C-alpha positions in Angstrom: -31.4 1.3 18.0 -31.9 3.3 20.9 -35.5 4.3 20.1 -36.3 0.6 19.3 -34.9 -0.7 22.6 -37.1 2.0 24.6 -40.1 1.1 22.6 -39.5 -2.5 22.9 -39.2 -2.4 26.6 -42.1 0.0 27.0 -44.4 -2.3 25.2 -43.2 -5.2 27.2 -43.8 -3.5 30.5 -47.3 -2.2 29.5 -48.3 -5.7 28.2 -47.3 -7.6 31.1 -48.9 -5.1 33.6 -52.3 -5.0 31.4 -52.2 -8.8 30.1 -50.0 -10.6 32.4 -48.1 -12.0 29.6 -44.9 -11.5 27.8 -44.8 -10.0 24.4 -43.4 -12.1 21.4 -40.1 -11.4 20.1 -40.6 -8.8 17.0 -39.9 -10.5 13.5 -37.8 -7.5 12.6 -35.3 -5.9 14.9 -31.9 -4.5 14.7 -29.0 -6.8 14.2 -27.0 -5.7 17.3 -29.9 -7.2 19.4 -29.0 -10.6 18.3 -25.8 -10.4 20.1 -25.6 -12.1 23.7 -25.4 -9.3 26.3 -26.4 -8.8 30.0 -29.0 -6.4 30.5 -30.9 -4.6 33.3 -34.2 -2.6 33.3 -34.8 0.0 35.8 -38.0 1.7 36.6 -38.4 5.4 38.1 -41.7 6.7 39.2 -41.6 10.4 40.2 -37.7 10.2 40.5 -37.7 7.3 43.0 -36.6 3.7 42.3 -39.6 1.4 41.3 -37.8 -1.6 40.1 -34.6 -3.0 38.9 -34.1 -6.3 37.4 -32.0 -8.0 34.8 -29.6 -10.5 33.6 -25.8 -9.8 34.4 -24.2 -12.3 32.1 -24.3 -12.6 28.3 -26.3 -15.8 28.1 -29.0 -15.0 25.8 -29.6 -12.6 22.5 -30.1 -9.1 23.8 -33.7 -9.0 22.4 -34.7 -11.9 24.6 -33.0 -10.4 27.5 -34.6 -7.1 27.3 -38.2 -8.6 27.2 -37.2 -11.0 30.1 -35.9 -8.0 32.2 -38.7 -5.7 31.3 -41.4 -8.5 32.2 -39.4 -9.5 35.5 -39.0 -5.7 36.6 -42.7 -5.4 37.1 -42.6 -7.9 39.9 -39.3 -6.6 41.5 -39.6 -8.5 44.8 -38.5 -5.1 46.7 -41.7 -3.6 45.6 -45.4 -4.5 45.3 -46.2 -5.4 41.6 -46.5 -2.6 39.1 -50.2 -1.4 38.7 -51.6 -0.4 35.3 -52.4 3.1 37.0 -48.5 3.6 37.4 -47.6 3.2 33.9 -47.9 6.8 32.8 -45.8 7.9 35.7 -43.1 5.4 35.0 -39.8 6.2 33.4 -37.5 3.4 31.8 -34.0 3.2 31.7 -32.0 0.1 30.1 -28.3 -0.7 31.1 -26.6 -2.9 28.5 -23.7 -4.5 30.0 -20.3 -5.5 29.0 -19.2 -9.0 29.9 -18.2 -9.1 33.6 -14.5 -9.6 34.0 -12.9 -11.2 37.2 -10.7 -8.4 38.8 -7.6 -10.3 39.4 -5.5 -8.4 41.8 -5.1 -8.2 45.7 -8.1 -6.5 47.2 -5.7 -3.9 48.4 -5.2 -2.7 44.6 -9.2 -2.8 44.0 -8.9 1.1 44.1 -6.6 0.9 40.8 -9.1 -1.4 39.2 -12.4 0.3 39.7 -13.6 3.5 38.6 -16.8 5.0 40.4 -19.3 5.8 38.0 -17.6 3.7 35.3 -17.6 0.2 36.6 -20.4 -1.7 38.0 -19.6 -4.6 40.4 -20.5 -8.3 40.9 -19.6 -10.2 44.2 -19.5 -13.8 44.2 -18.7 -15.8 47.5 -19.9 -19.4 47.9 -23.6 -19.3 47.5 -23.9 -15.6 47.8 -23.9 -13.0 45.4 -24.6 -9.2 44.8 -24.6 -6.7 42.0 -24.6 -3.0 41.5 -24.8 -0.7 38.2 -22.1 1.8 37.8 -24.5 4.5 38.7 -25.4 3.3 42.2 -22.2 4.5 44.1 -22.3 7.8 42.3 -26.0 8.1 43.6 -24.9 7.2 47.1 -21.8 9.3 47.0 -19.9 6.2 48.1 -16.1 5.8 47.9 -14.4 2.6 46.8 -14.3 1.0 50.1 -18.2 1.8 50.7 -19.0 0.7 47.4 -17.4 -2.6 48.2 -18.9 -2.9 51.7 -22.3 -2.3 50.5 -21.9 -4.9 47.7 -21.2 -7.5 50.6 -24.1 -6.4 52.4 -26.3 -6.7 49.5 -24.8 -10.2 48.7 -25.9 -11.1 52.3 -22.3 -11.1 53.7 -20.6 -8.8 56.3 -19.0 -5.7 54.9 -15.4 -6.9 55.0 -16.1 -10.1 53.0 -14.4 -8.3 49.8 -11.2 -8.7 51.6 -11.7 -12.4 51.7 -9.4 -14.2 49.1 -12.2 -16.6 48.3 -14.5 -13.9 47.4 -14.8 -12.8 43.7 -15.2 -9.4 42.4 -16.3 -8.7 38.7 -16.4 -5.4 37.1 -18.5 -4.2 33.9 -19.4 -1.2 32.1 -23.0 0.0 30.9 -24.3 1.7 28.1 -27.4 3.4 29.4 -30.5 4.2 27.4 -33.1 6.2 29.0 -36.5 7.8 28.3 -36.2 11.6 29.0 -37.8 12.7 32.3 
């Protein structure tokens, strides 16, 4: 399945960049891709982040989510649109998410519930929200408190809003499939 996923995502990215169109869902694909899953596609260029977009919740079959995320990551609003000349320098990474689960404990106990490198986090507070994949706090060398503070910042909130009883923190895990560098 891993080779199929990487080939599909690469094809979807290249087709979108070259033709400005989504690819069709293949007629034949692994059975596991029919399951509803959250998914993120991350692009790296020369070791640096070039885009990361996805669907955090299991709202559609993985095959559809892969194509949607692969197409969307080409237009990550934090970067210029991906250009055809960049395609040969792009490394693709796919993160398939477990269903996010609400952490139901007092915020002072989050350190017992969250494992750096294992858990990605989603914060929801009113109309605000933010998400980090599990590898982000590892790459940034954050502890649990820094992880939660930066999640709040990403959501557009003050760094202490993870302590607010109305904030909801969800955790998830990922299966990562990556092209070799």
